[in-house]
Each structure stands twice: as C-alpha cells, then as structure tokens.
C-alpha positions in Angstrom: -79.5 67.1 -55.0 -82.2 64.4 -54.5 -81.6 63.5 -58.4 -77.9 63.2 -57.7 -78.6 60.8 -54.7 -81.2 59.0 -56.8 -78.5 58.3 -59.4 -75.9 57.1 -56.9 -78.3 54.7 -55.6 -79.5 53.3 -58.9 -75.7 52.9 -59.8 -75.1 51.2 -56.5 -77.8 48.8 -57.4 -76.0 47.5 -60.4 -72.6 46.8 -58.8 -71.3 43.5 -58.9 -73.5 42.2 -61.7 -71.5 40.4 -64.6 -72.6 38.3 -67.6 -75.7 40.3 -68.4 -77.0 40.3 -64.8 -76.6 36.4 -64.3 -73.9 36.6 -61.9 -74.1 38.7 -58.7 -70.4 38.8 -57.5 -71.3 41.2 -54.6 -73.8 38.5 -53.4 -71.3 35.9 -53.6 -68.6 37.7 -51.8 -70.8 39.1 -49.2 -70.1 42.8 -50.4 -72.8 45.4 -49.4 -74.3 47.3 -52.3 -74.5 50.5 -50.4 -72.5 51.7 -47.5 -73.7 54.2 -44.8 -71.5 56.5 -43.0 -72.3 54.5 -39.8 -71.0 51.4 -41.4 -67.6 53.5 -42.4 -67.4 54.7 -38.9 -67.7 51.1 -37.3 -65.1 49.9 -39.9 -62.8 52.9 -38.6 -63.5 52.1 -35.1 -62.9 48.2 -35.0 -60.4 47.7 -38.2 -56.9 48.3 -37.4 -56.0 49.0 -41.2 -59.0 51.1 -41.7 -58.2 53.2 -38.8 -54.6 53.8 -39.7 -55.8 54.8 -43.2 -58.0 57.4 -41.7 -55.5 58.9 -39.2 -52.3 58.6 -41.5 -53.1 61.7 -43.7 -54.6 64.0 -41.2 -51.8 63.4 -38.6 -49.0 63.8 -41.1 -50.6 66.9 -42.8 -51.1 68.9 -39.5 -48.0 67.5 -37.7 -45.9 70.7 -38.4 -46.8 74.3 -37.8 -47.2 76.3 -40.8 -45.7 79.9 -41.2 -48.4 82.2 -41.8 -47.1 85.7 -42.5 -47.7 88.7 -44.2 -45.5 91.3 -46.1 -44.1 92.8 -42.9 -42.1 89.6 -42.0 -42.0 86.4 -40.2 -40.8 87.2 -36.8 -42.3 87.4 -33.4 -39.5 89.2 -32.0 -40.3 93.1 -31.8 -36.7 94.1 -31.9 -36.2 92.1 -35.1 -36.2 93.7 -38.4 -38.7 91.2 -39.8 -41.3 91.7 -36.8 -44.9 91.2 -38.1 -47.8 91.8 -35.7 -50.0 89.6 -37.9 -47.4 86.9 -37.8 -46.7 87.1 -33.9 -50.7 87.2 -33.1 -51.2 84.3 -35.4 -48.7 82.2 -33.9 -50.0 82.8 -30.4 -53.6 82.4 -31.3 -52.9 79.2 -32.8 -50.9 78.0 -29.7 -53.4 79.3 -27.1 -56.3 77.7 -29.0 -55.0 74.7 -30.0 -55.9 75.3 -33.5 -53.9 72.4 -35.2 -55.5 69.9 -33.1 -58.9 70.9 -33.9 -58.1 71.0 -37.7 -56.6 67.6 -37.6 -59.6 66.2 -35.7 -62.2 67.9 -38.4 -60.1 66.6 -41.2 -60.1 63.0 -39.7 -63.9 63.0 -39.2 -64.4 64.4 -42.5 -62.5 61.6 -44.3 -64.6 58.9 -42.7 -67.8 60.1 -44.4 -68.4 62.4 -47.2 -67.8 65.6 -45.4 -67.2 67.1 -41.9 -67.8 70.3 -40.1 -66.0 72.5 -37.7 -68.4 74.5 -35.8 -67.1 77.7 -34.5 -68.7 79.4 -31.4 -68.3 83.0 -31.0 -69.2 85.6 -28.4 -71.8 87.4 -30.2 -75.1 87.1 -28.2 -76.8 84.9 -30.7 -77.8 81.5 -31.0 -76.0 78.9 -33.5 -78.9 78.8 -35.8 -78.6 82.6 -36.5 -76.3 84.2 -39.1 -73.1 85.5 -37.7 -73.2 89.3 -38.6 -70.1 91.3 -39.5 -68.0 92.8 -36.7 -65.4 91.6 -34.0 -66.6 88.5 -32.1 -64.4 86.5 -29.9 -63.8 82.9 -30.7 -65.3 80.7 -27.9 -64.6 77.1 -29.1 -63.9 74.7 -32.1 -65.9 71.7 -32.4 -65.6 69.0 -35.1 -68.1 66.7 -36.4 -68.3 63.8 -38.8 -71.1 63.0 -41.3 -72.9 60.6 -38.8 -73.4 63.4 -36.6 -74.0 66.1 -39.1 -76.7 66.6 -41.6 -77.4 69.3 -44.2 -81.2 70.2 -43.5 -81.5 73.4 -45.8 -79.8 74.4 -49.0 -79.6 77.5 -51.0 -82.1 77.4 -53.8 -81.4 80.9 -55.1 -80.0 80.3 -58.6 -78.7 83.8 -58.5 -76.7 83.3 -55.2 -72.9 82.9 -55.2 -73.8 79.9 -52.6 -76.3 78.3 -54.9 -76.5 74.4 -54.2 -74.5 74.8 -51.0 -75.7 74.3 -47.4 -77.6 77.0 -45.6 -77.8 75.2 -42.1 -77.1 71.9 -40.5 -78.5 69.8 -37.9 -75.6 68.5 -35.6 -75.8 65.8 -32.9 -73.6 65.8 -29.8 -72.1 62.7 -28.5 -70.0 59.9 -30.1 -71.5 57.0 -31.9 -71.8 54.2 -29.6 -69.0 51.6 -29.9 -69.6 50.0 -26.4 -72.4 48.9 -24.1 -73.2 52.3 -23.0 -74.2 55.0 -25.4 -73.2 58.5 -24.5 -76.0 61.1 -24.2 -77.1 62.9 -27.4 -78.8 66.1 -28.2 -79.2 67.8 -31.4 -78.8 71.5 -32.5 -79.1 73.6 -35.8 -76.1 75.6 -36.9 -76.0 78.3 -39.7 -73.6 78.1 -42.3 -71.8 81.3 -41.4 -70.6 79.5 -38.2 -69.5 76.3 -39.9 -66.0 75.5 -41.8 -67.2 72.7 -44.3 -64.5 70.1 -45.0 -64.9 67.7 -47.9 -62.0 66.1 -50.0 -62.1 64.2 -53.2 -65.2 66.4 -54.7 -66.8 65.4 -58.0 -69.9 66.9 -59.2 -70.6 69.4 -56.4 -68.8 71.2 -53.4 -70.6 69.4 -50.8 -70.1 65.7 -50.6 -66.8 64.1 -51.3 -65.9 60.5 -51.7 -65.1 58.9 -48.4 -61.4 57.6 -48.0 -62.7 54.3 -46.8 -65.2 53.5 -49.5 -62.7 52.7 -52.5 -60.8 49.9 -50.4 -64.0 49.0 -48.6 -64.5 45.6 -50.4 -60.7 44.7 -49.8 -61.0 45.6 -46.1 -63.7 43.1 -45.7 -61.9 40.4 -47.6 -58.9 41.1 -45.4 -61.0 40.6 -42.3 -62.2 37.3 -43.7 -58.8 36.0 -44.6 -57.5 36.8 -41.3 -60.3 35.9 -39.2 -60.8 32.6 -41.3 -57.1 31.8 -40.8 -57.4 32.2 -37.0 -60.4 30.1 -36.7 -58.8 27.4 -39.0 -55.7 27.6 -36.7 -57.8 27.0 -33.5 -59.7 24.1 -35.0 -56.4 22.5 -36.4 -54.5 23.0 -33.1 -57.3 21.1 -31.3 -57.7 18.3 -33.6 -60.4 15.6 -33.2 -59.8 11.9 -32.0 -61.4 8.8 -33.6 -61.6 5.3 -31.5 -61.8 2.4 -33.8 -62.2 -1.2 -32.7 -60.4 -4.1 -34.1 -62.1 -6.5 -36.4 -61.9 -9.4 -33.8 -62.8 -7.2 -30.8 -66.1 -8.1 -29.0 -67.3 -5.0 -27.2 -70.0 -4.9 -24.9 -72.3 -1.9 -24.3 -70.5 -1.2 -21.2 -67.3 -1.2 -23.2 -68.7 1.3 -25.7 -69.8 3.7 -22.8 -66.3 3.6 -21.3 -64.9 4.5 -24.7 -67.2 7.4 -25.1 -66.5 8.6 -21.6 -62.7 8.5 -22.1 -63.0 10.3 -25.3 -65.0 13.1 -23.9 -62.6 13.3 -21.0 -59.6 13.4 -23.4 -61.2 16.2 -25.6 -61.8 18.3 -22.4 -58.2 17.7 -21.2 -59.5 15.9 -18.1 -57.2 13.0 -19.0 -54.2 12.4 -21.2 -54.5 8.7 -21.8 -56.8 6.0 -23.0 -57.2 2.5 -21.7 -59.1 -0.2 -23.7 -58.8 -3.6 -25.3 -58.9 -4.0 -29.0 -59.2 -0.2 -29.5 -56.8 1.8 -31.8 -56.7 5.7 -31.2 -56.5 8.0 -34.3 -55.9 11.6 -34.3 -57.8 13.5 -37.1 -55.4 15.3 -39.3 -55.7 18.5 -41.3 -53.7 21.0 -43.4 -52.6 24.4 -42.0 -53.6 27.0 -44.5 -51.2 29.9 -44.9 -53.1 33.2 -45.2 -49.8 35.2 -46.0 -49.9 35.4 -49.8 -53.6 36.3 -49.8 -53.1 39.0 -47.0 -50.0 40.4 -48.7 -51.9 40.9 -52.0 -54.8 42.3 -50.3 -52.6 44.7 -48.4 -50.9 45.6 -51.8 -54.5 46.5 -53.4 -55.5 48.6 -50.0 -52.4 50.5 -50.2 -52.6 51.4 -53.9 -56.2 52.4 -53.4 -55.6 54.9 -50.5 -52.2 56.1 -51.8 -50.3 55.2 -48.8 -46.8 53.3 -49.5 -47.4 49.7 -48.0 -44.4 49.8 -45.5 -46.1 53.2 -44.4 -49.4 51.6 -43.7 -48.4 48.6 -42.0 -45.3 50.1 -40.3 -42.7 47.6 -41.4 -39.0 48.1 -42.6 -37.5 46.0 -45.3 -34.1 47.4 -46.2 -32.8 51.1 -45.6 -33.1 52.2 -49.1 -36.5 51.0 -49.8 -37.7 52.6 -46.5 -36.2 55.8 -47.5 -37.8 55.7 -50.8 -41.1 55.0 -49.5 -40.5 57.7 -46.8 -39.8 60.2 -49.6 -42.9 59.3 -51.6 -45.0 59.7 -48.5 -43.7 63.1 -47.8 -44.2 64.3 -51.3 -47.7 63.2 -51.1 -48.2 64.9 -47.8 -46.6 67.9 -48.9 -49.0 67.9 -52.0 -52.0 67.5 -49.8 -50.9 70.5 -47.6 -50.6 72.7 -50.7 -53.7 71.6 -52.7 -56.3 70.7 -50.0 -55.1 71.8 -46.4 -54.3 75.3 -47.4 -57.1 76.4 -49.8 -59.9 74.2 -48.3 -59.1 74.3 -44.6 -56.4 76.7 -43.4 -57.0 79.7 -45.6 -60.8 79.8 -45.1 -60.2 79.5 -41.4 -57.6 82.2 -41.1 -59.8 84.6 -43.5 -63.0 83.8 -41.0 -60.6 84.8 -37.8 -59.5 87.9 -39.6 -63.2 88.8 -40.5 -64.3 88.4 -36.9 -61.3 90.3 -35.3 -59.7 87.3 -33.7 -56.6 87.7 -35.9 -55.2 91.5 -37.2 -55.4 92.7 -40.5 -52.3 91.7 -42.4 -49.8 94.2 -43.9 -50.6 93.8 -47.7 -50.7 90.1 -48.8 -50.5 87.2 -46.6 -49.6 83.7 -47.4 -48.8 80.3 -45.7 -45.5 78.6 -46.0 -45.2 74.9 -45.1 -41.9 73.5 -43.6 -40.0 70.9 -46.0 -40.7 67.4 -44.9 -38.8 65.5 -47.6 -35.8 64.6 -45.7 -33.1 62.3 -47.1 -32.0 59.0 -45.7 -28.4 58.1 -44.9 -28.0 56.0 -48.1 -29.5 58.7 -50.3 -27.3 61.3 -48.7 -24.4 59.4 -49.6 -25.6 58.9 -53.1 -26.0 62.7 -53.5 -22.5 63.2 -52.0 -21.2 60.9 -54.5 -22.6 62.5 -57.3 -21.4 66.0 -56.4 -18.0 64.6 -56.1 -18.2 63.0 -59.6 -19.4 66.4 -60.9 -16.5 68.4 -59.1 -13.9 65.9 -60.6 -15.2 66.1 -63.9 -15.5 70.0 -63.8 -11.9 70.3 -62.4 -10.4 67.9 -65.1 -12.2 69.6 -68.0 -10.1 72.3 -69.7 -12.1 75.4 -70.3 -15.0 74.6 -68.1 -14.6 77.7 -66.3 -15.2 79.8 -69.5 -18.6 78.0 -69.9 -19.6 77.7 -66.3 -17.7 80.3 -63.7 -16.5 78.7 -60.6 -19.2 80.6 -58.5 -21.8 79.5 -60.7 -20.7 75.9 -60.5 -20.5 76.0 -56.9 -24.1 77.5 -56.3 -25.9 75.7 -59.1 -24.3 72.3 -59.3 -22.8 71.8 -55.9 -25.6 73.7 -53.7 -22.7 75.7 -51.9 -22.1 79.3 -51.4 -20.5 81.1 -54.5 -17.5 81.8 -52.4 -15.6 79.6 -50.1 -15.2 80.7 -46.4 -11.8 79.6 -46.3 -8.8 81.4 -47.7 -6.2 79.3 -49.3 -2.8 80.8 -48.9 -0.1 80.1 -51.3 3.5 79.6 -50.2 5.6 82.7 -50.5 8.0 81.5 -53.1 5.3 80.7 -55.4 3.4 84.3 -55.2 4.3 86.5 -58.1 3.7 90.1 -58.3 0.7 90.6 -60.7 1.7 92.8 -63.9 -0.1 96.0 -64.1 -2.9 96.1 -66.5 -2.6 98.5 -69.4 -4.6 101.6 -69.1 -7.8 101.4 -71.5 -7.9 103.9 -74.3 -10.0 107.0 -73.3 -12.7 106.2 -75.8 -12.8 102.6 -75.0 -15.9 101.1 -73.2 -16.0 97.7 -71.7 -19.6 97.8 -70.3 -22.9 99.0 -71.5 -24.5 102.1 -70.0 -26.5 101.1 -66.8 -30.2 101.5 -67.3 -33.3 100.8 -65.1 -35.0 97.6 -66.3 -38.3 96.4 -66.9 -38.8 92.7 -68.4 -42.1 91.1 -69.1 -43.8 88.8 -71.4 -47.2 89.7 -73.1 -50.3 87.4 -72.6 -51.2 86.3 -76.2 -54.5 84.7 -75.2 -55.6 87.4 -73.3 -59.2 87.3 -74.6 -59.8 83.8 -73.4 -58.4 84.7 -69.9 -61.0 87.6 -69.7 -64.0 85.7 -70.9 -63.2 83.4 -67.9 -62.9 86.4 -65.5 -66.5 87.6 -67.0 -68.0 84.1 -66.3 -66.7 84.3 -62.5 -68.5 87.8 -62.1 -65.6 90.1 -62.3 -66.6 93.4 -63.9 -63.8 96.2 -63.9 -61.4 94.3 -66.3 -58.2 95.3 -67.8 -58.0 95.6 -71.4 -56.6 92.6 -73.4 -53.4 94.5 -74.6 -52.5 95.3 -70.7 -52.4 91.7 -69.7 -48.7 90.5 -69.1 -46.5 88.6 -66.7 -43.6 90.8 -65.2 -40.3 89.0 -64.9 -38.3 91.9 -63.6 -38.6 95.5 -62.4 -35.5 97.1 -61.1 -35.2 101.0 -60.8 -31.5 100.5 -59.9 -29.7 100.8 -63.2 -27.7 97.7 -64.3 -25.9 96.6 -67.4 -28.4 94.8 -69.6 -25.5 93.0 -71.2 -24.5 91.1 -68.0 -27.9 89.4 -68.1 -26.9 87.0 -70.9 -28.3 86.2 -74.3 -31.9 85.5 -75.4 -33.8 83.2 -72.8 -35.0 80.1 -74.4 -36.8 77.5 -72.0 -37.2 74.1 -73.0 -41.0 74.5 -74.1 -40.4 77.8 -75.9 -40.8 77.8 -79.6 -38.4 79.3 -82.1 -40.3 82.6 -82.0 -39.5 83.1 -78.4 -43.2 82.5 -77.1 -43.9 80.4 -74.1 -46.6 78.3 -73.6 -47.6 77.3 -70.2 -49.8 74.0 -70.0 -53.2 73.6 -68.7 -53.2 72.7 -65.0 -50.9 73.3 -62.1 -51.5 75.4 -59.1 -53.7 78.5 -59.9 -55.0 81.0 -57.4 -57.0 84.0 -57.6 -55.9 86.9 -55.0 -55.9 90.7 -54.4 -52.3 92.0 -54.9 -50.8 95.2 -53.5 -52.4 98.4 -52.3 -53.9 99.2 -55.6 -56.6 96.7 -55.4 -55.7 94.8 -58.6 -57.0 91.1 -58.9 -54.5 88.6 -60.1 -54.3 85.1 -61.4 -51.1 83.4 -59.7 -49.5 80.4 -61.2 -46.2 78.5 -61.1 -43.5 78.0 -63.7 -40.0 77.3 -63.1 -38.5 78.9 -66.2 -40.0 82.1 -65.1 -38.7 82.0 -61.7 -35.3 81.0 -63.0 -35.1 83.7 -65.6 -36.2 86.2 -62.6 -33.4 84.9 -60.3 -30.8 85.3 -63.2 -31.7 88.8 -63.7 -31.3 89.5 -60.0 -28.0 87.9 -60.1 -27.0 90.5 -62.5 -27.7 93.1 -60.1 -31.4 94.0 -60.6 -33.5 95.1 -57.5 -36.8 93.4 -56.5 -39.0 95.3 -54.1 -41.1 92.2 -53.1 -40.2 89.7 -50.4 -40.4 86.9 -53.0 -41.1 86.3 -56.7 -44.6 85.0 -57.8 -45.5 84.7 -61.6 -48.9 86.4 -61.9 -51.5 88.1 -64.3 -53.2 91.2 -63.3 -56.7 91.2 -65.0 -59.1 93.2 -62.7 -58.8 96.6 -61.1 -61.0 95.9 -58.1 -62.8 92.9 -56.7 -66.1 94.5 -56.6 -68.9 92.1 -55.2 -67.0 89.1 -56.1 -66.4 86.6 -53.3 -62.7 85.3 -54.0 -63.3 82.2 -51.8 -65.9 81.1 -54.6 -64.0 81.7 -57.7 -62.9 78.6 -59.7 -59.4 79.8 -60.9 -58.6 79.7 -64.7 -56.8 76.3 -65.6 -56.6 76.7 -69.2 -53.3 77.1 -71.0 -51.4 80.6 -70.9 -49.6 81.6 -73.9 -47.0 84.1 -73.6 -45.1 86.2 -76.2 -41.3 86.8 -76.3 -39.5 88.8 -73.6 -39.5 92.5 -73.9 -36.8 94.7 -72.2 -37.7 98.2 -71.7 -36.3 101.1 -69.7 -38.4 101.9 -66.7 -38.4 105.6 -67.6 -40.8 104.8 -70.5 -42.5 101.7 -69.2 -45.6 101.2 -67.5 -45.6 100.1 -63.7 -45.4 96.5 -63.1 
C-alpha cells in the first residue's frame, strides 16, 4: 500500500510541468499539486457547484425504493397469490430503519473522498473493535462516515486470505468537520471490518481507494471561483469609480484651497456630499470597462459538466427549450439507471442485504433473490408526440401495404411495433346487411395432417469456449467444476408438449455467423450467483437475442417454470469455501454453438 501512495505522490509532483520542466502551469494558475480529503470536504461545503455535483448522484440513485424480492413473489398482502415473507419483511425493515436515507448519506460522503464507511451497530454484547460472530444479532443503528473521519489502521497481510490487501479495522472519529467558529466535540474509536460496509467508487488498482468525484474537475472549480469572484470584485470597484480634481492652468491655488479640495473629495468619496464647489477646478470621474464573465463561466461549466458526467442543464438547473431539457433529463435518467445497476446494487445494496440476512434481521429468501429498480426514463411531452407520430406512420404504412399481414400477422404487429395488446378490447360490429354467412370448410382427408405431433421441448446452445471459462473458475477458487462438455445456455425447457413447427425457422441473430454460432462479446453485466435448490453456481449475463428467442418460443406455447428468463451458464456443483462477494466475474467473450432442439424425454435437465 505504501508503495502505491508513494507512486501517487511522485506523480503529483510532476503535474503541471511543460517544456522539459521549464514552465510550471500549476504554480502560475495557483492549482495545488496534492489535494487532501479535508480540502475536498471544504470545497463541497463552500462551493455551490461542487456541493451540487456531490449530492446529485446519490440523491438520484436512492430517490426511489427498489423492489427486493425472492422467487415467492413481490407482494406484502398475505391474501395475494404473490405474497412473500422475505419481500414484506424487507419492505417493512427498510421503512422502519430508514435504510435508504442511511445508504444515500454513506454514498454521498464516500464520493467526497476516496471512500466512505457505513458503521453497523449490532446487539451482540461486544465492542465495535471485535469481530462480529455468526448468528442472529439485532441491528441497532447505521452511521455513515467519510474519509476525513475514517482511516484504515490495519490491513490483511496474509497472501492466502481472500481479503488480502483489504482493511481489517478502521479508526473512526465522531463529530463533523468544523465549518464554523465552534468545532463539534470529537472522539475516536476503532471498528472491525465485519461491522463496516466499505463504499468506494471509480476503483482503479485496488478495491479500497477510489477516485474522489471532485478531483477531476478540481482545477476548473477553482478557476470558476476566480472568474466569478474576480468579476464581483471588479463590478464593485467599477460601480464606485474614483474622482480626479484637476486645476486649470491659470488657476492660482493657495494651500488652503488645496486642503479644501482634498476635504471635499474625501467627503464625496464617502457620500457625505454630492456636490463640489471650487474656482478653477475641473472634476473628472475615472472610467473603466466592465468585464463580462459570462463566456468564461459558460466554458468552465461545460468542462465541469463533462468531467463529472452531469448534463449542464441538470447541473445548473436551467431550462432552455422543452426538447433540449427532455433530452438532458433522459440522458441523466439513463446514467442514474446505469449507476443503480452497476454500482448501487453490487457495491452497496446487495452486500448490505446479505449482511442483514446473515445476522437474522431479514428472513432467508425462498430460492434466489434479486433487486428490481423502477423505471426512471419518462418521456417528455414533445418526445411522446414524436413516438405517437411514428406509430401512426407505421400503422398507415402497414394498412396500405398489400400482403403485409402474411409477413407480420396483425396481432404480432400490434404487440411488437405498436406496443399494444395483441387483441383489441373493442368489438367492431359490421352492419347486418354486410354480414355474410361463412361457407363451411371442407372436411380434411382422414390421412391428412396439418400440424406436427406436439412434443416436450428442450432448446439450448453449447458453450464452445468452455475450457477458457473453467480456467477462470479455477482461478477464482472453485473446485467442484462441471465437465467442459456440460456447459451450455438453456433457451427453453417445456414439459408441456407443443408443435415445434410453430416456433418458426432457424434463428439467426445479427451477430451470428453462417454456421449458426453466436458470439457474445467481451464486457457487459456479468454476475456469479447460486441458482435453484441444487446448489449450482452459475455465470449470469445479458443478451437480447437469447431473451427474444426465449420469448418467441414461449409465444408458441412453451411453458417456463421460473418467474423470468435469465441467460446463464452453470459451471460448478457447489460453492464450497468460495466467498461469492469476492469473486471477479468472467468478462471475456462467450462462444455459443448453434441451437439444439431435443425432446425432454431424452434430454438432460436444464
């Protein structure tokens, strides 16, 4: 750890030097080379733009209650079909303990410095510096602290430990940093890591210290204060301009006249008089230009907004046209949705819920549990009208295209293109004189068959690079691995017999090659979780083509025994001694073979 900090300090000492070190831009511009957590906290406390930057992300992230549910359901009504004790207890626990407010505060404090902690007090009869033992312990309080008040004082030095290089204990100081004349009383105490939720965003080379949110725009924030403060001072000086009294060439002034002139000028300066009286004297008001800080301020706000990832109109709270504001709002909503799923859920909410389940504050879920965030990307009036216009144009084109119903049936067009129910709720009755009796259809020949024999269905794709994934699993500590030939991705599994021919022709996603293989690129959301009652460990990922294919097969009549479809690869029979919270998911490419259709009677279980 010390070598890393030394490297950072050495790097900071070279910042701002150009022209082979002959020009020091940081010294010229007045930028500090090293910024402490206390200085970042001071900027957050005194600079309005910095304060808004820090508050915007946590407030938007934790503004809505997430749905934390298990396989039993997502209802707290005991008489309902989807009642879940886990969901109902979690909802009540979060409301009574005001958990979201504590998580928002901890998230906000963590973003000021390199990290933050949420100290969790339990009724277990031990002090905070002692490890929390397994068992049921009632939660007493949640108290967040930022980096200025929390310091790592011991590290795990055991190279064989799953927590190698991570904190063992912290020294925490109570009382806020002083921003006034009277500092609050302060005391310090030590806390063991089992009683702490460590929060750090923008991680680079370790899992402990992230990048403070105010550090990238720090220089621009200081420049903004210079421009705004200098403009205000200049305005004051130019509004109260100086006065010069000049004597004519022919004027003969005595010492008494000069003294009287000085007295009148001082009284005029201090607004004790508004007129000057004299002989042979000409007054001149000293003029100066009023600088316009607007262009400089506007450009600095552009740089700051770009550095922190907040649309400028959201950052400064201005409205400049309905369409532009709606676009900024949608971009901001998408960024918050991304932060909820990629940071708020895996780094804060899921570890917290797991800790509450382990300590008995929340019940054990039935099967798998997951977190669902509400949609936040609402459309504005202008965008809604644009969507309606596009749907209307699509409907007109479809209705005026002969044979369109043969390619895309009406129900499918309503569902997939117009986002409507496949069947209309309204019955259109034709006039009686236009109604004709349908002619009876001819009886089919006894031997003729119009449909294929219904069969149970199992559809999957084989994992072609299974050995690469198993090598990753071994590097993470998993031992009881499945054979490479057993790794696959299930698309459909229906014990209810269906006509396979109704599913449609061969599935060919956009990025599939001519052999029917499907390549899932590197990156994207990847999670390692237990699945089902068999103890299998799976690698979860997202892929729209697989999800759409699953929905297409279900639309043809296939059943699905799970509440939702989640593409995954089962790779391990049991977790063993591996701590899933410490596992780094596999992020490399996933190569899948062509679709395989099999009857469940001769297929292995999904």
